[in-house]
C-alpha positions as CSV (number, residue, x, y, z in Angstrom):
1,M,73.5,92.7,68.7
2,E,77.2,92.1,69.2
3,S,78.8,93.1,72.5
4,V,82.0,94.9,72.5
5,A,84.5,94.3,75.2
6,I,85.8,97.5,76.7
7,Q,89.4,97.2,77.8
8,S,90.5,99.3,80.7
9,P,94.0,100.7,80.3
10,T,96.5,98.4,81.9
11,T,98.0,99.8,85.1
12,L,101.7,99.7,85.4
13,S,103.5,98.4,88.4
14,F,106.9,99.2,89.7
15,T,109.1,97.8,92.5
16,I,111.3,100.2,94.4
17,A,114.2,99.0,96.4
18,C,115.8,101.9,98.4
19,D,118.1,102.2,101.3
20,E,115.8,103.8,103.8
21,R,118.6,103.9,106.4
22,C,119.6,107.1,104.7
23,A,117.5,110.0,106.0
24,M,117.2,111.6,102.5
25,V,116.1,108.4,100.8
26,H,113.7,107.7,103.7
27,K,112.1,111.1,103.2
28,F,111.9,110.7,99.4
29,S,110.3,107.2,99.7
30,S,107.8,108.6,102.3
31,L,106.8,111.2,99.8
32,V,106.4,108.7,97.0
33,K,104.3,106.4,99.3
34,W,102.1,109.4,100.2
35,W,101.6,110.5,96.6
36,D,101.1,107.0,95.2
37,R,97.3,107.0,95.4
38,Q,97.0,104.4,92.6
39,N,99.4,101.9,94.2
40,V,101.7,101.9,91.3
41,F,104.8,101.3,93.5
42,T,105.7,98.4,95.7
43,F,108.5,98.9,98.1
44,V,111.0,96.2,99.0
45,D,111.6,95.8,102.6
46,R,115.2,95.2,103.6
47,D,114.1,92.6,106.2
48,S,111.8,90.7,103.8
49,R,112.2,86.9,103.6
50,N,110.9,86.9,100.1
51,P,113.8,85.6,97.8
52,T,113.0,88.2,95.1
53,A,113.1,91.0,97.6
54,Q,116.3,89.7,99.1
55,R,117.9,89.6,95.7
56,L,116.9,93.2,95.0
57,V,118.3,94.3,98.3
58,R,121.6,92.6,97.4
59,D,121.6,94.3,94.0
60,L,120.9,97.6,95.7
61,D,123.8,97.0,98.2
62,G,126.1,96.2,95.3
63,S,125.1,99.4,93.5
64,P,126.8,102.8,93.9
65,W,123.2,104.3,94.2
66,S,120.7,104.0,97.0
67,L,117.6,103.7,94.8
68,L,116.6,101.0,92.4
69,L,113.4,101.0,90.3
70,I,112.2,97.9,88.4
71,D,109.2,97.7,86.1
72,E,107.0,94.6,85.5
73,D,109.1,93.7,82.5
74,G,112.3,93.7,84.5
75,E,113.7,96.9,83.1
76,R,115.8,98.7,85.7
77,W,116.7,102.3,86.6
78,S,119.2,103.2,89.3
79,G,119.8,106.4,91.2
80,P,119.2,109.6,89.3
81,E,117.8,107.8,86.3
82,A,115.0,106.3,88.5
83,I,113.8,109.7,89.7
84,P,112.0,110.9,86.5
85,M,110.5,107.5,86.0
86,I,109.1,107.6,89.5
87,L,107.9,111.2,89.1
88,K,106.0,110.6,85.9
89,H,103.9,108.0,87.5
90,L,102.8,110.2,90.4
91,P,99.9,112.7,90.4
92,F,101.4,116.1,89.2
93,G,104.7,114.3,88.7
94,K,104.3,114.4,84.9
95,L,104.9,118.1,85.1
96,A,108.1,117.6,87.0
97,A,109.2,114.8,84.7
98,V,108.7,117.1,81.7
99,L,111.7,119.1,83.0
100,Y,113.9,116.1,82.4
101,I,113.5,116.5,78.6
102,L,115.3,119.9,78.9
103,P,119.0,119.6,77.8
104,G,121.3,119.3,80.8
105,T,118.7,118.4,83.3
106,M,119.7,114.8,83.8
107,W,123.4,115.9,84.1
108,I,122.4,118.3,86.9
109,T,120.3,115.6,88.6
110,R,123.3,113.2,88.5
111,Q,125.6,115.8,90.0
112,F,123.1,116.6,92.7
113,Y,122.5,112.9,93.4
114,L,126.3,112.3,93.6
115,F,126.7,115.2,95.9
116,A,123.8,114.1,98.1
117,S,125.1,110.5,98.2
118,R,128.6,111.6,99.2
119,N,127.4,114.1,101.8
120,R,124.4,112.3,103.4
121,R,125.5,112.8,106.9
122,L,126.3,116.4,106.4
123,L,123.0,117.2,104.7
124,T,120.8,115.3,107.1
125,Q,122.4,116.3,110.4
126,Q,119.9,117.7,112.8
127,N,121.0,120.7,114.8
128,A,121.0,119.8,118.4
């Protein structure tokens, strides 16, 4: 009798570089880390001595966005374009990512992301 090899589906892996000095990005990354039960995402630490991590942090610093997502093939998404890619790889995130196929949703996301980026201090101020 011939044995058949059963292949398990390949698991994807992504690297996230984000500027966690921003309170909004820090909260978002904390949520992603909490929901990432399958360890799909690896976060790049700003203080890492790893040359690849340092390069990604430099790329992030040179970007107008505070979020950079890289897949295992090297494809990159920045800022608002990264959000649906992150969502669809989280439990229950597929439902949220489906909203991105609706016309105009990405435009709204970009506008909100730009507003949030420009007004971080105002949006994250804690009332004393």
